[in-house]
C-alpha positions as CSV (number, residue, x, y, z in Angstrom):
1,M,0.0,0.4,-0.1
2,K,1.0,3.8,-0.8
3,V,1.3,6.3,2.4
4,T,2.2,9.3,3.1
5,V,4.4,10.0,6.1
6,K,2.3,12.2,9.4
7,S,4.2,14.1,11.1
8,I,6.6,11.8,13.2
9,P,10.0,10.7,10.8
10,V,10.0,6.6,10.1
11,Y,12.1,4.1,9.1
12,H,11.3,1.6,6.9
13,N,13.5,-0.7,5.0
14,G,16.5,0.8,6.4
15,D,15.6,4.3,4.9
16,R,14.5,7.2,6.4
17,Y,11.2,9.1,5.7
18,L,10.0,12.3,6.9
19,K,6.5,14.5,7.1
20,G,5.0,14.5,3.7
21,E,7.4,12.0,1.7
22,T,5.5,8.8,0.4
23,L,6.4,5.2,1.1
24,N,5.0,1.8,-0.1
25,I,4.6,-0.8,2.9
26,N,3.3,-3.5,3.3
27,E,-0.3,-3.8,4.9
28,K,0.6,-5.5,8.2
29,H,3.1,-2.4,8.9
30,F,0.7,0.1,8.8
31,N,0.7,2.0,11.9
32,D,-2.4,5.0,11.7
33,S,-0.8,6.9,13.9
34,L,2.4,7.3,11.2
35,F,1.0,7.2,7.8
36,V,-2.0,8.3,6.2
37,I,-3.4,5.7,3.2
38,I,-2.9,7.4,-0.1
39,E,-3.7,3.9,-2.1
40,E,-5.0,0.5,-0.9
41,S,-4.2,-2.3,-2.7
42,N,-7.4,-3.6,-3.0
43,D,-6.6,-6.8,-5.4
44,D,-5.1,-8.7,-2.5
45,I,-7.6,-8.5,-0.3
46,D,-10.6,-10.6,0.1
47,L,-13.0,-9.0,2.8
48,Y,-15.5,-12.4,2.4
49,E,-12.5,-13.8,4.6
50,L,-11.9,-11.8,7.3
51,T,-14.2,-11.2,11.1
52,A,-15.8,-8.6,12.2
53,D,-13.1,-7.5,14.5
54,E,-10.5,-7.6,11.6
55,L,-12.8,-5.5,9.2
56,K,-13.3,-3.0,11.7
57,K,-9.3,-1.9,10.9
58,V,-9.9,-2.1,7.6
59,N,-11.0,1.7,6.0
60,K,-14.6,2.6,5.3
61,D,-13.5,3.9,1.8
62,V,-11.4,0.2,1.1
63,I,-14.6,-1.1,2.2
64,K,-17.1,0.4,-0.1
65,S,-14.7,0.0,-2.7
66,F,-14.7,-3.8,-2.1
67,L,-18.4,-3.7,-1.7
68,N,-18.9,-1.9,-5.7
69,K,-16.6,-4.1,-7.1
70,E,-18.5,-7.1,-6.0
71,G,-21.9,-5.2,-7.0
72,I,-23.2,-5.1,-3.9
73,E,-25.9,-2.1,-3.0
74,F,-25.4,0.1,-0.6
75,D,-26.2,3.5,1.0
76,S,-23.2,5.4,0.0
77,N,-24.2,7.4,3.7
78,A,-23.8,4.6,5.9
79,N,-21.5,4.2,8.6
80,K,-18.6,1.7,8.8
81,E,-20.9,-0.7,11.5
82,A,-23.6,-0.9,8.8
83,L,-20.7,-1.6,6.0
84,I,-19.6,-4.4,7.8
85,K,-22.9,-6.1,8.2
86,I,-23.3,-6.2,4.7
87,V,-19.8,-7.8,3.6
88,L,-20.6,-10.4,6.7
89,G,-24.1,-11.2,5.4
90,E,-25.8,-9.5,8.6
91,D,-28.8,-7.5,7.0
92,E,-30.2,-5.1,9.5
93,E,-33.8,-5.6,7.7
94,D,-33.6,-9.3,8.1
95,Q,-32.9,-8.8,11.6
96,N,-35.8,-6.7,12.9
97,P,-39.2,-8.6,13.8
98,D,-40.6,-5.7,13.0
99,N,-39.8,-5.9,9.6
100,L,-41.4,-8.9,8.7
101,N,-44.1,-9.0,6.0
102,D,-48.0,-8.7,7.9
103,E,-48.9,-11.2,5.2
104,D,-46.6,-14.2,6.3
105,H,-48.7,-13.6,10.0
106,Q,-52.3,-12.3,9.2
107,G,-53.3,-16.1,9.6
108,D,-51.9,-16.5,13.1
109,D,-54.2,-14.2,14.6
110,M,-56.9,-16.5,13.0
111,N,-56.2,-19.7,14.0
112,E,-55.2,-18.1,17.8
113,Q,-59.2,-17.2,17.9
114,S,-60.5,-20.4,16.7
115,Q,-58.5,-22.7,19.3
């Protein structure tokens, strides 16, 4: 991934990088207190293989890019937690019993009354 040094000079692979300088690093070396991501290498990341805790560490824009690449529709104003639920296949509407279709339960009241 391509990053820019935030403020404190850093050493990477024997070279010193000052504030504002860019460099390429492996994702495992990324520290958000030291770097700003300029370019994420999305091709190497399969978000479907990550856990919820791992997804929390992924940049929100990377998640949005992944969902777009997969052709999955989502609200562009969605927060990171909502995007993570989409990746994990947890649709909030499906989990809320208030959103069940009334037609599915119309006969339930009649069955209870006739008993």
